[in-house]
C-alpha positions in Angstrom: 62.3 148.1 101.4 59.0 147.9 99.4 56.0 146.7 101.2 54.7 144.6 98.4 56.5 141.8 96.3 55.2 140.8 92.8 55.5 137.4 90.8 54.6 137.4 87.3 53.8 134.1 85.6 52.6 133.2 82.1 48.8 131.5 82.1 49.6 129.6 78.6 52.5 129.0 76.7 55.1 131.2 76.1 53.8 133.0 73.4 50.3 133.4 74.6 51.2 137.0 76.3 49.0 136.5 79.0 50.3 136.8 82.3 48.9 137.1 85.9 50.9 139.2 88.8 50.6 137.7 92.4 51.1 140.6 94.7 52.3 139.1 98.2 52.8 141.3 101.2 56.4 141.4 102.3 57.7 140.7 106.0 57.0 144.6 107.2 53.5 144.6 105.7 52.2 142.2 108.4 51.6 144.0 111.6 53.1 140.8 113.6 56.0 140.3 111.3 57.1 143.9 111.5 56.4 143.7 115.4 59.1 141.0 115.9 61.4 142.5 113.6 61.5 145.9 115.9 61.3 143.8 119.3 64.4 141.5 117.8 66.6 144.8 116.8 65.8 146.6 120.2 66.8 143.8 122.1 70.0 143.2 120.5 71.0 147.0 120.5 70.5 146.7 124.2 72.7 143.4 124.4 75.2 145.0 122.2 75.6 148.2 124.5 75.9 145.7 127.4 78.7 143.7 125.4 80.5 147.1 124.7 80.3 148.1 128.3 81.6 144.9 129.5 84.3 144.9 126.9 85.1 148.6 127.8 85.2 147.4 131.7 87.6 144.8 131.1 90.0 147.0 129.2 89.6 149.6 131.9 90.7 146.9 134.7 93.5 145.7 132.4 94.9 148.9 132.0 94.6 150.1 135.6 97.0 149.1 138.7 94.8 149.3 141.9 97.5 148.5 144.5 95.0 148.3 147.2 93.2 145.1 145.5 96.8 144.0 144.6 97.5 143.9 148.1 94.7 141.5 149.1 95.8 138.8 146.5 99.0 138.5 144.5 97.3 139.3 141.1 96.8 142.4 139.2 93.6 140.9 137.6 95.1 141.0 134.4 93.4 137.7 133.7 89.8 138.6 134.9 89.8 141.5 132.8 90.8 139.6 129.5 87.9 137.0 130.4 85.8 140.2 130.8 86.7 141.4 127.4 86.5 138.4 125.7 82.8 137.7 127.3 81.9 141.0 126.4 83.2 140.8 122.9 81.3 137.6 122.5 77.9 139.1 123.7 78.5 142.1 121.3 79.1 140.0 118.2 76.0 137.9 119.1 73.9 141.2 119.4 75.1 142.1 116.1 74.2 139.1 114.1 70.9 139.2 115.6 70.5 143.0 115.3 71.9 142.7 111.3 70.1 139.3 110.8 66.5 141.4 111.9 67.3 144.5 110.0 68.5 143.1 106.5 65.9 140.4 106.9 68.3 137.8 106.3 67.1 134.0 107.2 70.7 133.0 107.1 71.8 135.1 109.9 68.6 134.9 112.1 69.3 130.9 111.9 72.8 131.4 113.0 71.9 133.6 115.9 68.8 131.2 116.7 71.2 128.4 117.1 73.9 130.3 119.0 71.2 131.3 121.7 70.0 128.0 121.8 73.4 126.6 122.5 74.0 129.4 125.5 70.5 128.2 127.1 71.7 124.6 126.7 74.9 125.9 128.8 73.3 128.1 131.1 71.0 124.9 132.0 74.0 122.8 132.5 75.7 125.4 134.6 72.9 125.9 136.8 72.4 122.0 137.3 75.8 121.8 138.8 75.5 124.7 141.0 72.5 123.3 142.7 74.0 119.7 142.7 77.5 120.8 143.9 75.9 123.7 146.1 76.6 122.0 149.7 79.9 121.3 148.7 80.9 124.7 147.9 79.4 126.2 150.7 81.2 123.6 152.8 84.9 124.7 150.9 83.9 128.3 151.4 83.4 127.9 154.5 86.4 126.1 155.6 88.5 128.6 153.9 87.4 131.7 155.7 87.4 130.0 158.9 91.2 129.3 158.0 91.8 132.8 156.8 89.8 134.3 160.3 92.3 132.2 162.1 95.3 133.8 160.1 94.0 137.4 160.2 96.3 138.8 162.8 99.7 137.1 160.8 98.9 138.0 157.2 98.8 141.5 156.5 97.2 140.9 152.6 94.7 138.4 154.1 93.6 140.8 156.6 92.8 143.6 154.4 91.0 141.0 152.2 88.7 140.5 155.3 88.4 143.8 156.1 87.1 144.4 152.5 84.6 141.4 152.2 83.0 142.5 155.7 82.5 145.8 154.5 81.0 144.8 151.3 78.9 142.4 152.8 77.9 144.3 156.1 78.9 141.4 158.3 81.4 140.2 161.1 83.1 136.7 160.8 81.5 133.8 158.8 79.3 132.4 161.9 79.4 135.8 163.7 81.6 138.0 165.9 82.5 135.2 167.9 84.8 133.9 165.1 87.4 136.1 166.9 88.9 135.0 169.6 90.7 138.5 170.5 89.0 140.9 172.9 88.9 143.4 169.7 87.2 143.1 166.4 88.1 144.0 163.1 87.2 147.6 162.3 84.9 146.4 159.4 82.5 144.7 162.1 81.9 148.2 163.6 81.7 149.9 160.1 84.5 151.8 160.6 86.5 151.3 157.2 88.1 155.0 157.6 90.7 153.5 159.8 91.7 150.4 157.6 94.3 151.0 155.0 97.1 149.0 153.3 99.5 150.0 155.6 96.9 149.4 158.7 94.9 146.6 157.7 94.4 145.3 161.1 92.7 148.0 162.2 90.4 147.0 165.2 87.6 148.2 167.3 86.1 147.6 170.9 83.3 144.9 170.8 81.1 147.3 172.4 81.1 149.3 169.1 80.2 146.0 166.9 77.6 147.6 164.3 77.1 144.0 162.3 76.2 141.2 164.9 75.7 138.4 161.9 78.4 136.7 160.1 78.7 136.6 156.5 77.0 133.0 156.1 73.9 134.6 157.3 74.2 138.1 155.8 71.0 139.5 154.7 72.8 141.2 151.7 74.5 137.6 150.6 70.7 136.2 150.9 68.8 139.1 149.1 71.4 139.0 146.3 71.3 135.3 145.8 67.7 135.3 145.5 67.8 138.1 142.8 70.4 136.5 140.9 68.4 133.2 141.0 65.1 135.0 139.5 67.2 136.8 137.1 68.5 133.6 135.9 65.2 132.2 135.3 64.1 135.2 133.5 67.1 135.3 131.5 66.4 131.5 130.3 62.8 132.5 129.7 63.5 135.6 127.5 66.2 133.9 125.6 63.7 131.4 124.8 61.2 133.8 123.8 63.9 135.6 121.7 64.9 132.0 120.0 61.0 131.6 119.3 61.3 135.3 117.8 64.1 134.7 115.7 62.9 131.3 114.3 59.1 133.0 113.3 61.0 135.6 111.5 63.2 133.4 109.6 60.4 131.4 108.3 58.2 134.2 107.5 61.3 135.3 105.3 62.0 132.2 103.6 57.9 132.2 102.9 58.1 135.6 101.3 61.2 134.9 99.3 
């Protein structure tokens, strides 16, 4: 693309023969415009890679059959994988609109991109609001469900295997603590002995004197750290999206001024 645009107009009548050439800089001739364009392209390329990765991950889950997880709950994750693929495709589409809008210097595409990001920010803010508003209710329901699951632990093989996986992942034992289990032995995951657990032997246990994780999943440092990180990441995501909206609007405005 040429760095300059020229406009010719006559200073007199149609037959005067006198004309003036106005030379105006294009978007890439200005440092700020070039930096905004490059930043938008790079940001959306990263976003495009994330979208493709999520789509591929969803497809991989959809195309696989993990009998270990099938034993935990009666599903093969087809629905979740389809949702993940659709979400990844949506992100890739939005990123493509933003990247092409910036590369082609199309104010129309940039406007569409800006509006999409704006509505996404609104949806995220609404989601954050309701998640905080009903946080206690969700926690109570989760606590009730896990405690019921612990009570049914010895009688339900699929449920037992699921609890073992959860306690292994979050490095915890029970919901409040190991005393949630009334038996003399504890699930093997409480002693960090998941090698003994399998689909065929989901209720593998260990003596209490070998307890490795003495805190419940409710107070798991891993969960508290993860939730804190997710919260800060959510704030950062909204801030980044607002900056991207501002950049897209400024780029679109500059393109209209040039054209």
